[in-house]
N, C-alpha and C positions, 0 to 999 in steps of 0.2 A: 504494500500500500504506500503510495507516494503522498506524503503530507509535508507541507512546507509552510513556514510562517515568513512572510516577506517583511514582517516587522522585527525580525531578529529574536531578541529575548523577551517575548511577551507571554507572561504566565497564563493569561486568559486564553489566548490562541492555542497555547500548548495544552491546556486543560481540555479545550474543545476537541483538539485532535485526538487526545487520549480517549475521550468519550466515544468518538466516532470509531476509533480502532477497536473498541470493545464490542462493537456490533458485528456479529458473524457475517451478515449479508454485505457489510461494507468493507470487509477486511482487504479486499483486493481492488477496490475502486480508487480512481484518481481524484481525491478530494483534498483540499487544503483550506486553511483558515487564516483570516487576517482580522486583527482587532484594532479599532481606532475610535476614540471618542465615545466609548460605550456601545459602539456598533460592532457586531461580529459578522463578518462576511464569510459565507461559505462559497467556495469556488471549486471548479473541476468539472468532470464529466462522469455520468452514470448512464446505464442502458435503459432505465425505466423511471417513471414518475414516482413509483413506490419507493425506490431507493433514495430519490431526492428528498422525499418527505421523511423517510427514516433517518436520514442525516440530520434534518432539522429537529426532529423529535429527540435525537440523541443529546442535543445540546440545550434542550428546553430547561428553563429555570436556573441557568448558570448565574452565579454572583458576578457582578460587574458588567453584565450585558443588559443594556437598555433596549436594544433593537437587534433583531436578526435579519440580515439581508441574504436570502438564499439565491445566489447567482449560479448555482450548479446547473449545468446544461445537460439536457437529456438527449443522448445520441442513440439512434436506433441502429 
């Protein structure tokens, strides 16, 4: 699973990545997280809308996150 934080040492983005990694269906998906100003951005590509939603649910309720922006692209 390729997960990267373009913000470098960001604990919130790292914690989000760990939550996503723990989801068996997302283990081999190309997803990464960025955190800025209380917003958590989910980016990457998955093969279904279900996996896109699953990634968003994995990070629901995280401390320090005011808004989730799910920019994951569904590619068939």
